[in-house]
KENU-291147 format. One record per residue: residue in one letter; z, x, y of N, C-alpha, C in turn. Coordinates in steps of 0.02 Angstrom, whole numbers, padded with zeros to 5 digits, always signed. Atoms other than C-alpha are relative to their C-alpha. Layout:
KENU-291147
aZXYZXYZXY;...
end
This chain:
KENU-291147
m+00000+00042-00059+00000+00000+00000+00000+00044+00062;y+00005-00040-00060-00059+00083+00160+00023-00039+00061;i-00022+00030-00062+00021+00049+00328-00021+00044+00058;y+00021-00038-00059-00029+00100+00503+00061+00020+00040;l-00055-00026-00040+00090+00211+00602-00025+00006+00072;p+00028+00004-00068+00062+00170+00787+00007+00064+00042;i-00009-00061-00041+00135+00327+00868-00039+00058-00029;a+00037-00055+00033+00062+00447+00739-00075-00013-00001;e+00071+00021+00000-00103+00348+00744-00035+00019-00065;v+00030-00012+00066-00134+00369+00556+00024-00055-00048;s-00021+00046+00053-00126+00259+00400+00025+00041-00059;v-00031-00038+00055-00012+00318+00259+00027-00048-00052;n-00027+00040+00055+00042+00253+00089+00075-00007+00008;a-00071+00014-00012+00213+00170+00111+00043+00027-00057;f-00039-00023+00057+00271+00214-00065+00006+00076-00001;l-00003-00073-00006+00229+00397-00034+00055+00020+00048;l-00052-00016-00049+00341+00397+00119+00070-00015-00027;l-00065+00016+00031+00483+00312+00024+00020+00054-00050;g-00013-00052+00049+00466+00442-00114+00020+00066+00033;l-00018-00061-00036+00469+00587+00010+00070-00006+00029;g-00066+00011-00028+00622+00512+00094+00054+00007-00053;g-00048-00005+00055+00711+00496-00073+00010+00071-00024;m-00004-00069+00022+00670+00674-00124+00041+00042+00049;v-00037-00038-00051+00737+00744+00040+00073-00022+00001;g-00070+00025+00004+00892+00633+00024+00038+00034-00056;i-00031-00035+00057+00928+00713-00145+00019+00071+00021;l-00014-00068-00024+00916+00886-00065+00059+00000+00048;s-00054+00005-00048+01032+00830+00074+00068-00004-00035;g-00063+00008+00037+01167+00776-00048+00018+00061-00041;m-00012-00058+00043+01147+00929-00159+00022+00062+00039;f-00008-00064-00033+01141+01069-00031+00036-00003+00067;g-00031+00003-00065+01220+01003+00129-00049+00014+00057;v+00051-00010-00051+01056+01017+00224-00030-00068+00017;g+00030+00064-00019+00971+00879+00321-00064-00014-00037;g+00062+00009+00038+00812+00909+00223-00062+00005+00043;g+00058-00003-00045+00701+00922+00377-00043+00061-00011;f+00039-00061+00012+00648+01099+00331-00054-00012-00052;l+00051+00017+00050+00553+01020+00186-00041-00060+00021;m+00036+00061-00018+00510+00848+00252-00050+00009+00056;t+00045-00008-00057+00435+00901+00417-00066+00033-00019;p+00064-00028+00023+00305+01018+00337-00039-00048-00045;l+00034+00048+00044+00268+00883+00206-00036-00053+00042;l+00033+00048-00045+00230+00762+00348-00062+00031+00032;f+00060-00035-00025+00111+00893+00420-00056-00007-00051;f+00050-00003+00053+00023+00902+00252-00035-00067-00013;i+00031+00065+00012-00008+00713+00242-00032-00029+00064;g+00037+00020-00060-00082+00705+00418+00039-00024+00059;i-00041+00020-00057+00065+00666+00533-00001+00056+00052;p+00000-00052-00052+00048+00760+00700+00068+00034+00005;p-00064-00036-00002+00182+00897+00714+00050-00027+00052;a-00046+00025-00051+00255+00827+00877+00034-00064-00023;v-00028+00063+00025+00280+00656+00796+00046+00013-00060;a-00040-00017+00060+00344+00731+00632+00069+00028+00020;v-00062-00031-00021+00476+00835+00722+00049-00052+00028;a-00043+00049-00033+00544+00693+00829+00023-00054-00048;t-00017+00054+00045+00540+00561+00692+00044+00022-00058;e-00039-00025+00057+00611+00669+00552+00074+00007+00018;a-00070-00006-00022+00769+00699+00654+00036-00066-00011;n-00029+00066+00010+00800+00512+00643+00018-00012-00073;q-00011+00010+00071+00784+00510+00453+00058+00043-00025;i-00054-00045+00020+00903+00658+00437+00068-00031+00013;v-00063+00032-00016+01040+00557+00521+00023-00045-00057;a-00018+00048+00053+01035+00425+00385+00018+00035-00065;s-00014-00033+00064+01026+00540+00234+00063+00042+00005;s-00060-00040-00008+01162+00653+00305+00063-00045+00001;f-00057+00047-00002+01277+00504+00341+00017-00024-00070;s-00011+00022+00069+01253+00442+00164+00033+00054-00042;g-00030-00055+00037+01295+00614+00095+00071+00014+00021;v-00068-00012-00025+01449+00634+00206+00050-00049-00031;l-00045+00050+00029+01524+00472+00140+00025+00022-00069;a-00019-00022+00067+01522+00543-00036+00048+00060+00004;h-00043-00059-00006+01602+00708+00022+00068-00018+00029;v-00064+00022-00028+01737+00618+00123+00046-00025-00055;k-00039+00026+00056+01793+00531-00036+00031+00057-00041;r-00026-00057+00038+01815+00702-00118+00041+00047+00044;k-00040-00039-00048+01904+00770+00038-00027+00072+00007;t+00032-00065-00007+01779+00913+00057-00037+00005+00067;v+00028-00005-00067+01743+00892+00243+00054+00027+00047;d-00045-00028-00050+01827+01002+00375-00021-00029+00068;f+00019+00034-00061+01818+00884+00524+00013+00042+00062;k-00016-00042-00058+01899+01008+00643-00054+00053+00011;m+00055-00048-00005+01770+01143+00604-00065-00034+00020;g+00060+00038-00017+01633+01012+00612-00003-00018+00074;g-00003+00016-00071+01690+00963+00787-00018+00060+00044;v+00015-00061-00038+01682+01143+00850-00075+00016-00006;l+00072-00011+00010+01508+01166+00774-00042-00050+00041;l+00036+00054-00035+01456+01001+00854-00006+00014+00075;i+00002-00016-00071+01499+01061+01030-00060+00045+00015;g+00057-00044-00008+01375+01203+01014-00065-00034-00017;g+00061+00034+00021+01250+01092+00925-00030-00045+00053;l+00025+00045-00052+01237+00966+01067-00031+00039+00058;v+00028-00043-00053+01210+01104+01196-00067+00028-00022;g+00062-00029+00026+01078+01186+01086-00056-00052-00005;a+00051+00053+00005+00987+01020+01056-00030-00016+00068;a+00025+00014-00068+00974+00987+01243-00047+00055+00023;l+00043-00056-00019+00902+01161+01272-00065-00002-00038;g+00060+00002+00042+00781+01142+01127-00050-00053+00022;v+00045+00054-00022+00711+00976+01190-00036+00020+00065;v+00032-00024-00062+00679+01055+01362-00058+00047-00017;v+00052-00047+00021+00580+01196+01279-00057-00037-00034;f+00050+00039+00037+00489+01073+01164-00045-00039+00049;n+00039+00040-00047+00434+00961+01309-00044+00044+00044;y+00040-00046-00041+00375+01109+01412-00062+00023-00038;l+00056-00024+00041+00267+01177+01270-00048-00058-00017;k+00043+00058+00013+00203+01001+01233-00046-00013+00060;s+00041+00010-00059+00142+00989+01412-00056+00053+00005;l+00051-00053+00000+00046+01152+01384-00048-00007-00059;g+00042+00010+00058-00030+01089+01221+00012+00051-00055;q-00013-00054+00048+00053+01228+01119+00056-00018-00050;v-00059+00016+00040+00193+01133+01032-00014+00001-00076;d+00016+00001+00071+00103+01110+00864+00001+00070-00030;l+00002-00069+00024+00071+01295+00845+00070+00030-00001;l-00069-00026-00004+00250+01337+00899+00040-00023-00060;v-00039+00028+00055+00325+01221+00769-00018+00034-00066;k+00021-00030+00063+00222+01293+00626+00020+00074-00005;l-00019-00070+00000+00254+01474+00676+00076+00008-00009;c-00073-00001+00008+00442+01439+00691+00020-00011-00072;y-00015+00014+00071+00442+01368+00515-00013+00062-00043;v+00017-00059+00040+00354+01520+00441+00051+00056+00011;l-00046-00053-00017+00470+01641+00532+00070-00013-00028;f-00069+00014+00020+00638+01558+00502+00008-00012-00075;l-00005+00012+00071+00605+01497+00326-00009+00064-00040;g+00011-00063+00036+00539+01667+00273+00062+00045+00002;v-00058-00043-00008+00689+01763+00342+00061-00028-00037;i-00060+00031+00030+00825+01641+00290-00007-00006-00076;g+00011+00007+00072+00748+01607+00119+00008+00065-00037;s-00004-00065+00032+00733+01792+00078+00073+00025-00004;l-00070-00022-00002+00912+01831+00131+00043-00040-00050;m-00039+00043+00045+00983+01682+00035-00016+00016-00073;f+00020-00013+00069+00883+01723-00121+00031+00065-00025;a-00029-00064+00020+00941+01905-00124+00075-00005-00010;e-00072+00007+00006+01122+01858-00094+00020-00042-00060;s-00015+00044+00057+01118+01719-00224-00008+00036-00066;l+00011-00039+00061+01048+01837-00356+00059+00046-00013;r-00058-00044+00008+01189+01960-00323+00062-00039-00022;a-00059+00040+00018+01320+01823-00332-00005-00025-00071;l+00010+00025+00068+01244+01756-00493+00014+00054-00052;r-00013-00056+00046+01248+01928-00576+00075+00015-00005;k-00072-00014-00001+01429+01956-00523+00039-00052-00039;s-00036+00053+00035+01482+01787-00591-00007+00006-00075;k+00010-00009+00072+01409+01832-00761+00037+00062-00026;q-00031-00063+00022+01485+02006-00765+00076-00005-00004;v-00073+00004-00001+01664+01967-00718+00023-00071+00013;a-00027+00067-00007+01768+01811-00727+00049-00003+00058;v-00049-00001-00054+01891+01867-00593-00035-00012+00067;v+00029+00016-00066+01854+01792-00422+00030+00046+00052;k-00024-00046-00051+01865+01921-00283+00022-00039+00062;p-00022+00035-00061+01964+01868-00130-00047+00013+00058;r+00043-00009-00058+01869+01841+00031+00028+00053+00047;k-00022-00052-00047+01876+01978+00162+00047-00031+00052;k-00051+00026-00045+02028+01957+00271-00017+00012+00073;r+00014-00018-00069+01962+02040+00427-00076+00003+00013;g+00070-00004-00019+01797+02034+00520-00007-00019+00073;l+00013+00017-00070+01715+01992+00686+00031-00066+00020;v-00027+00066-00017+01770+01811+00678+00075+00002+00008;h-00072-00007-00007+01950+01871+00666+00018+00042+00061;a-00014-00045-00055+01937+02001+00805-00010-00033+00068;l+00015+00033-00064+01869+01884+00941+00058-00044+00024;p-00054+00043-00027+01984+01783+01057-00013-00074-00013;f+00004+00073+00006+02010+01593+01066+00002-00022-00074;k-00005+00017+00071+02069+01577+00887+00028-00070-00011;m-00022+00067+00019+02099+01411+00801+00010-00002-00075;r-00014+00006+00072+02172+01363+00633-00038-00059-00029;f+00037+00053+00035+02059+01264+00515+00031-00006-00070;r-00041+00005+00061+02176+01206+00377-00041-00019-00061;v+00041+00021+00058+02046+01121+00265-00039+00059-00028;s+00039-00059+00021+01943+01282+00261+00045+00060-00015;g-00046-00056+00011+02098+01393+00253-00015+00059+00045;l+00020-00053-00046+02040+01493+00406+00041-00001+00065;y-00028-00007-00067+02117+01559+00567-00046+00049+00037;i+00052-00042-00030+01969+01623+00667-00017-00022+00071;s+00023+00016-00067+01890+01627+00841-00050-00058-00004;i+00047+00056-00002+01794+01470+00891-00068+00021+00028;i+00064-00023-00030+01657+01577+00973-00057+00002-00051;p+00055-00001+00049+01555+01612+00814-00023-00070-00022;p+00024+00067+00018+01554+01427+00759-00040-00034+00056;i+00037+00030-00055+01497+01374+00933-00070+00030+00006;v+00065-00034-00003+01357+01505+00933-00045-00026-00056;v+00038+00027+00056+01302+01445+00760-00024-00070+00016;g+00018+00068-00019+01304+01267+00825-00057-00003+00050;v+00053-00002-00050+01195+01310+00975-00067+00016-00033;a+00061-00020+00035+01067+01397+00863-00028-00058-00041;v+00022+00057+00042+01061+01247+00746-00026-00057+00043;g+00023+00053-00045+01043+01126+00892-00070+00013+00026;v+00067-00019-00024+00892+01221+00960-00051-00012-00055;l+00046+00010+00056+00812+01220+00787-00013-00074-00013;a+00007+00072+00012+00845+01033+00768-00050-00030+00049;a+00044+00029-00051+00753+00996+00930-00072+00024-00006;i+00068-00029+00001+00604+01113+00907-00035-00009-00067;m+00030+00001+00067+00579+01104+00718+00011-00065-00037;g-00012+00063+00035+00641+00929+00674+00040+00008-00063;v-00041-00013+00059+00771+00995+00553+00073-00012+00017;g-00072+00006-00011+00957+00967+00530+00030+00069+00013;g-00025-00068-00009+00978+01156+00529+00045+00023-00055;g-00044-00019+00056+01073+01158+00365-00020+00064-00034;f+00022-00061+00033+00965+01299+00297+00023+00063+00038;v-00031-00054-00038+01038+01407+00437+00076-00006-00001;m-00071+00011-00005+01209+01328+00449+00038+00015-00064;v-00035-00010+00063+01256+01332+00265+00013+00074-00015;p-00015-00071+00011+01233+01521+00241+00044+00030+00054;a-00041-00026-00054+01311+01553+00412+00073-00018-00010;m-00069+00023+00012+01466+01452+00366+00032+00039-00058;i-00026-00036+00059+01483+01544+00200+00010+00074+00015;y-00001-00073-00006+01442+01723+00248+00027+00025+00067;l-00024-00021-00065+01483+01731+00434+00071-00025+00014;l-00065+00029-00015+01630+01612+00451+00049+00007-00058;g-00044-00009+00058+01697+01639+00274+00029-00064-00028;m-00025+00064+00025+01717+01455+00232-00012-00007-00075;p+00009+00012+00072+01741+01401+00049-00062-00043-00012;t+00062+00036+00013+01578+01338-00027+00011-00075-00010;k-00012+00071+00015+01656+01173-00083+00009-00041+00064;v-00010+00035-00063+01694+01128+00099-00062+00003+00045;v+00058-00013-00043+01532+01193+00175-00049-00058+00002;v+00052+00052+00004+01414+01056+00114+00018-00062+00042;g-00021+00060-00036+01513+00907+00180+00007+00012+00074;t-00009-00016-00071+01556+00993+00345-00067+00008+00035;s+00068-00008-00028+01374+01041+00374-00032-00067+00013;l+00030+00067-00007+01316+00862+00345+00033-00039+00057;f-00036+00035-00054+01451+00795+00464-00027+00020+00068;q+00026-00025-00063+01388+00905+00606-00072-00021+00011;i+00071+00017-00004+01206+00870+00567-00012-00072+00024;i+00007+00070-00019+01230+00682+00589-00006-00008+00076;f-00005+00010-00072+01277+00693+00772-00053+00040+00039;v+00050-00041-00035+01160+00835+00823-00069-00031-00006;t+00067+00029+00009+01006+00752+00748-00006-00069+00034;a+00001+00064-00036+01054+00581+00820-00012+00012+00074;f+00008-00018-00070+01068+00660+00992-00071+00025+00014;t+00068-00026-00007+00902+00752+00966-00051-00056-00001;t+00045+00057+00004+00814+00591+00915-00001-00039+00064;m-00006+00038-00063+00878+00502+01070-00037+00036+00057;l+00034-00038-00053+00816+00642+01183-00076-00001-00008;h+00072+00002+00012+00644+00647+01101-00029-00069+00016;a+00024+00068-00010+00627+00457+01108-00005-00018+00074;t-00002+00018-00070+00671+00448+01292-00039+00047+00046;t+00035-00047-00044+00579+00602+01357-00073+00010-00018;n+00071-00012+00016+00418+00623+01258-00030-00055-00044;y+00026+00060+00034+00402+00457+01162-00040+00016-00063;t+00035-00018+00061+00354+00536+00996+00036-00023-00063;v-00035+00026+00059+00473+00442+00880-00036-00062-00025;d+00036+00057+00031+00375+00327+00763+00051-00038-00044;m-00054+00036+00034+00501+00194+00708-00021-00026-00069;v+00023+00023+00066+00394+00128+00564+00008+00057-00050;l-00007-00059+00042+00386+00302+00491+00073+00016-00013;a-00071-00016+00006+00571+00330+00525+00036-00046-00049;v-00034+00048+00043+00626+00171+00436-00015+00012-00074;l+00019-00013+00070+00528+00209+00277+00033+00064-00026;l-00033-00063+00021+00595+00388+00270+00076-00011-00007;l-00072+00014-00001+00770+00323+00309+00023-00035-00064;i-00019+00037+00060+00775+00200+00164+00001+00046-00061;g+00002-00047+00056+00721+00332+00039+00055+00052+00004;g-00050-00052-00009+00840+00460+00113+00070-00021-00017;v-00068+00026+00014+00997+00352+00101+00012-00005-00075;i-00006+00008+00073+00966+00313-00082+00002+00068-00034;g+00004-00066+00031+00919+00491-00127+00062+00042+00009;a-00059-00041-00015+01073+00568-00044+00057-00013-00049;q-00053+00016+00047+01190+00477-00162-00011+00034-00068;f+00016-00034+00063+01101+00546-00315+00008+00076+00008;g-00006-00072-00012+01095+00720-00237+00072+00024-00001;t-00071-00018+00000+01283+00722-00210+00028+00004-00071;m-00023-00001+00070+01313+00680-00394-00027+00061-00037;i+00030-00058+00033+01192+00816-00451+00034+00064+00023;g-00031-00060-00028+01268+00945-00334+00069+00013-00027;a-00068-00008+00025+01442+00913-00401+00002+00031-00070;k+00002-00025+00069+01386+00965-00575-00027+00072-00005;l+00028-00067+00000+01306+01131-00524+00048+00050+00032;k-00041-00053-00030+01391+01297-00484-00027+00018+00069;a+00019-00017-00068+01390+01360-00305-00058+00050+00001;e+00053-00051+00002+01280+01510-00351-00067-00032-00018;q+00062+00034+00021+01154+01397-00436-00029-00042+00057;l+00023+00040-00056+01146+01282-00285-00035+00043+00052;r+00027-00043-00052+01114+01426-00166-00068+00029-00020;i+00064-00030+00021+00975+01504-00270-00055-00053-00003;l+00050+00055+00000+00887+01336-00291-00023-00015+00071;l+00018+00013-00069+00893+01307-00104-00044+00056+00028;a+00039-00058-00023+00827+01483-00070-00072-00004-00025;l+00067+00006+00029+00679+01456-00188-00040-00054+00035;m+00035+00055-00033+00637+01291-00105-00022+00020+00070;v+00017-00024-00067+00641+01370+00068-00060+00046-00002;l+00055-00048+00005+00525+01511+00013-00065-00033-00018;l+00061+00035+00019+00401+01392-00067-00032-00036+00059;v+00025+00034-00059+00385+01288+00091-00029+00050+00050;c+00024-00053-00045+00367+01447+00195-00068+00026-00022;a+00063-00026+00026+00228+01511+00082-00058-00048+00012;k+00052+00050-00010+00131+01348+00094-00021-00003+00073;l+00016+00003-00072+00142+01343+00285-00039+00063+00022;a+00033-00063-00018+00093+01527+00301-00072+00000-00026;f+00067+00003+00030-00056+01499+00184-00046-00044+00042;d+00041+00046-00040-00117+01351+00288-00020+00032+00067;l+00016-00032-00064-00107+01453+00449-00052+00055-00009;i+00046-00056+00013-00202+01599+00371-00070-00025-00018;v+00065+00022+00025-00341+01501+00285-00035-00049+00047;e+00031+00047-00046-00373+01383+00432+00001+00029+00071;p+00000-00031-00067-00406+01499+00581-00032-00044+00053;s+00033+00043-00049-00517+01368+00662+00049-00046+00035;e-00051+00044-00029-00364+01258+00688+00039+00037+00054;l-00036-00040-00049-00272+01398+00778-00042+00008+00063;f+00044-00009-00057-00423+01426+00888-00003-00062+00043;s+00005+00063-00037-00435+01243+00934+00063-00013+00040;l-00063+00009-00035-00250+01241+00979+00001+00043+00063;g+00000-00046-00057-00275+01391+01092-00044-00027+00056;v+00047+00028-00051-00421+01305+01180+00033-00056+00037;v-00033+00057-00031-00319+01148+01211+00051+00025+00050;g-00052-00027-00044-00178+01252+01285-00030+00030+00063;g+00030-00033-00057-00300+01337+01401-00024-00047+00054;h+00026+00048-00049-00358+01176+01487+00057-00027+00043;
end
C-alpha cells in the first residue's frame, strides 16, 4: 500500500515504513540508542530527501526512546540525575545545531553535509567501539574476575563535582554537559538521538556501569530529540507528520521487544553488535558517495547559485 508524503513529495510503501520503524525500535531498546543513525540513512536510500529525513526522524526517536525508557524504569536502571545533567548540555547543543542546519540549508549544502557527517562520525565511532568491544570480549573469556573501574581520571580532577548515587559516581558535571552539547548538535544536524556517541562516552569517559547506561541514554534522548523536532518544525518546516506517525507506530512496538532481547545479552555482546551495525551503515553511505559523483557535483552547483 503506497501513500503520498506531502513534505517529502514522494510516494512510499506504508508497510515498509512500519517495518523500518519497528526495526529501529528494537535497536533502541537493545542498545540505548535512538536508532536515528540507522533510520536516517535508510530513509535516504528509499528516496526521502535528507533535510526531511533528519527533521522527521527526530520525532520518531522520541517515541521509541520513551517506550524503551518505560521498560528500564521498571528495572530501576535509569540515573535520572545524570540524565538531567546530560540534558542541559543536550538542549544547548540542539539549538546550536539547528542554527547551523538552517544556514547550510539556505546555501543548498545541507544534504551533502548530512551525508558527510554520517560517514565521518559513524566510521570513527564504529571503529573505536568495535576495537574496544573485541578487547572486552577476549578479557571476559580469559578471566572470570571483574576488574574494578579506575578510581581517578579527568572527570574526578575537574571542579563542580556532583554525586550520582544510581551510577555510583562522584564526578565533575563538566564532562557530562560537554557530552550532552555534542549529542545535541548531532541530533539537530544528523537526525539522530546521539546514542551511538553517548553510550560509549558514558561507559568509557564518565565510567558509568553498563546496566545503567542504556536507560539513562534513552531518558536524555527523549527530551533532546523532542526539542530538536520542535525547532525544525517551526524554523524550516521539514517535518513530515505522515512519515513521522508511521515510523512512530513501528518504533514504539519494536522498542519493547528490543528491551527484552537486550536483557538476555551480555554487555560485551551488545557493544560489539552495535559497533558492527554502525560500521555497516557507514560503509553503505561512503559507497554511495563514491560511486555517485554526479550527485555531489549537482549539490555543488545548487550551492553556487
